[in-house]
C-alpha positions in Angstrom: 115.8 93.5 84.0 118.5 91.5 82.1 119.8 94.8 80.6 119.1 97.7 82.7 119.2 98.2 86.2 117.0 99.8 88.9 118.9 103.4 90.4 116.4 104.5 92.4 113.4 103.6 94.6 111.0 105.5 97.1 108.2 104.7 99.2 105.7 107.1 100.7 104.3 107.0 104.5 103.4 109.9 106.0 102.1 108.0 109.0 105.7 106.5 109.0 107.6 109.5 109.0 107.7 110.5 105.3 109.7 109.0 102.3 112.2 106.5 102.3 114.4 106.7 99.0 117.1 104.1 97.8 119.4 104.7 95.5 120.9 101.2 93.9 123.8 102.3 92.3 127.5 101.2 92.3 129.5 100.5 95.2 128.0 103.0 97.9 124.4 102.2 97.2 122.0 101.2 99.1 121.1 97.5 99.1 117.7 96.6 97.5 117.2 94.1 100.7 116.0 96.9 102.5 113.6 98.2 100.1 112.3 94.6 99.8 112.1 94.5 103.7 109.8 97.8 103.5 107.9 96.2 100.7 107.7 93.0 103.1 106.5 94.7 106.0 104.4 97.3 104.7 100.3 96.6 105.4 99.5 97.9 101.8 101.1 98.6 98.4 100.0 101.7 96.0 101.2 101.7 92.9 100.8 103.4 89.4 101.4 100.4 86.7 103.4 98.4 89.6 101.4 95.1 88.8 103.0 95.2 84.8 106.1 96.6 85.4 107.4 97.6 88.8 107.5 93.8 90.2 107.6 92.0 87.1 110.9 93.9 86.5 112.1 93.1 89.9 111.8 89.6 90.2 114.0 88.6 87.4 116.7 91.3 88.4 117.2 90.4 91.8 115.9 87.1 91.9 112.7 87.2 94.1 111.2 84.2 94.9 107.4 83.9 93.5 105.9 83.6 97.1 107.4 87.0 97.9 106.6 89.0 94.9 103.1 86.9 95.5 102.8 88.3 98.9 103.6 91.9 97.8 101.4 91.8 94.8 98.1 90.4 97.1 98.8 93.7 99.1 98.6 95.9 95.8 96.6 98.8 95.2 97.6 99.5 91.4 94.5 102.0 89.8 95.9 101.4 86.4 95.8 97.9 86.4 92.3 97.8 87.8 91.5 100.2 84.8 93.7 97.7 82.3 91.4 94.4 83.9 88.1 96.0 83.9 88.2 98.1 80.8 91.1 96.9 78.6 91.9 100.8 78.7 95.3 102.7 80.2 96.3 106.1 80.9 98.9 108.3 82.1 99.2 109.3 86.1 99.0 112.8 84.9 96.0 112.3 83.4 94.6 110.5 86.7 96.1 113.3 88.9 94.0 116.0 86.8 90.4 114.0 86.4 90.4 113.8 90.2 91.5 117.9 90.5 95.2 117.4 91.6 98.3 118.7 90.5 100.0 117.1 87.7 103.8 115.6 87.8 106.7 118.0 87.0 108.2 115.3 84.9 107.8 111.2 83.3 109.4 108.2 83.4 111.7 108.9 80.4 112.7 111.6 82.2 113.8 109.6 85.2 115.8 107.5 82.9 117.5 111.1 81.0 118.3 111.7 85.1 119.9 108.4 85.8 122.0 108.4 82.8 123.6 111.9 83.5 123.9 110.8 87.5 122.0 113.2 88.4 121.1 111.8 91.4 119.4 114.2 93.6 116.6 115.2 91.2 115.7 111.6 90.2 115.3 110.9 93.9 113.1 114.2 93.5 111.0 112.8 91.1 110.7 109.4 92.1 109.5 110.9 95.6 106.9 113.2 93.9 105.9 110.4 92.1 105.1 108.3 94.8 103.4 111.1 97.1 101.2 111.6 93.9 100.2 108.0 93.7 99.5 107.9 97.1 97.2 111.2 97.4 95.2 109.6 94.7 95.2 106.1 95.7 93.8 107.4 99.0 90.7 108.8 97.4 87.1 107.5 98.3 85.9 107.7 94.9 89.1 107.7 92.1 87.3 109.4 89.0 88.9 107.5 86.0 90.3 109.4 82.8 88.9 106.2 80.2 89.5 107.0 76.8 86.1 105.8 75.6 85.4 109.1 77.7 82.7 107.0 79.8 82.3 109.0 83.7 83.6 105.7 85.7 84.8 105.8 89.6 86.7 103.8 91.0 85.5 103.3 95.0 87.8 102.1 97.6 86.1 98.8 97.6 87.6 98.1 94.5 83.8 98.4 92.8 83.6 100.2 89.6 80.5 102.4 89.2 79.4 104.6 86.2 78.4 108.3 87.0 75.1 110.0 86.3 
């Protein structure tokens, strides 16, 4: 966060009219305040690795007070973080999507960095929107099958409880 910048952030809520894309670049970019207000107002936040990457990156980059980030963290539903805490195991969003019979993403976070470096803003926005739509889709499942490296058949239920599949 001391060196790199945020170039694009997306939010998706089909109940509130779909997706919103924010571009934080140059004088013509959006201000982060509009995006942060969206996070403030949302009743629930879904992310994939948001607890260990997104929030810790945004906070020092934009000098966001601990209390504000804490309010976001309290309403954050992060499947990746739940697995890190529960099983000390991680996986990619594509692995999670595949384990739950959902279509995979078309790129990676590394691809997003290249798109930003090359100034391919429309493609970057499309990638980011796809990422949040897929994250929401898997986060809304009643039971989420976890692609644990151990091969254990574990499901994360809506209440945040883990269950071993028979």
